N, C-alpha and C positions, 0 to 999 in steps of 0.2 A: 758242303755247308760253309758259306763264307759270311763271316760276321765282323763287324767293327763295333768297338765299345769305347765311348768317350768317358773321360773322368777329369777331375780337377776343377770343376766349376764351383762357384760359391759367391758369397757376398763380400764385396771389397769397396773401400772408400775411393772417391775420385783421386786420381794420381797414383793409385796402387797398382799392383801387379798380380797376375795369375799365370800359371802354366797349365795348359790343357794337354791331355794325352789321348791318343787314339790307338788302341791296341787291336791288331788283327788276329783272328783265329780261323782255322780252316783253310788258309791260304797264306802264301808268303808275299810280302809287299814289294819285292824287288822288281817285279815286272809291271808295277802299277804306278800311275800318277795319283797323288792324294791331294785333296782339297779340304779346306775348312769353309763352311757356310754358317750363317746365322740368321735367325728370324726373330724379330721383335714383335710384340703384340700389335695386331692390326696392320702389319707391314709384310711385304713380300720377302721371301728368302733371298738373301744376297750372298754372293761369293766374297770371301774375305782374303784368302790366300791359297796358293797351291804350290806343290813341289813335284818336279818330274823325277823320273827314274834316276837313281844314284845321286839325287840332289843336284843334278847338273844345271837346272834352272829353277827359278822361283818367280812367282807373280803375286802382286798385292793390290788390293783395292786402295784407291787413293786416300781414303779416309783413315786407313790404318798404316799407311806407309811410314816407316821410321819409328813406329811404336810397336808393331807386332813383328815377330820373326818365326817363320816356319822352318822346321828341321825334321830329319828322319834318321832312324837307326834301324836299318834293315835286318841287322843281326838279331834285334829284339822284336821285329815286326811291329814297330811303333813309330808314330808320327807325333810331333809336338807342336804346340802353338804357344810361344812365349808372348804374353800381352803385358806391355808396360804403359805407364801414364794413362791408365784407363779413364774413360769419360762416361758420364751417365748415358750417353747415346750408344755406348757399347753394350748396354743391357739387352740380352737376348738369349735364346736357346742356341747353343753352338753345336753344329753337326760336322762330323768328318765323313768324307765320301771317297770312293776309289773307282778307278777305271783302268783296265788293262791297256797298255800302250806299247805297240810293237814298232813304232817309228824310230827314227834315228835318235840316239841319245842327245839330249840338249834342246830339243824342240820345246818351245814354251808351252806350259800347260794353260788351260782355259778356265776362267771363272764363270762357267755356265752350268747350271744345275743339271740340264738335260744331258750333259756329257758323261755324267757319272752314273755307274750302275749299282754300286753297293753303298749303303748308308748306315750310319750308326743311329742310336736312339736319341742322342742329344744330351747335353749337359747345360744346366742353367748358370748363366753369369749375370749377376746383379751388381751394378755400380751405383752406390748411393751413400750419402752422408747421413 
């Protein structure tokens, strides 16, 4: 039984910050790449950021680069997404996802939904004044 549970979403004003958490149960995250995706109403799910095993590499969508930071704490089986300077267009349901990666440490993770096998239920982020 492999599960991911997101938390930390909510309503925030433009320019504000939120920190999302993704907690794993039933498996340890140390052998997995983890990614954050989001889906706004009427739009396709898009990859936001990912982090490889041991945090050796990270990848970000251009629209969030410099504003969002992904990190992981394998001792707690938890991944975080720190979101700063939020914009209304960041409003979406945010999902975390995991895929086991047995390749060499440091290979860049991919922001493609089809790559990931395990998904959380999502947490709502609303950016509005």
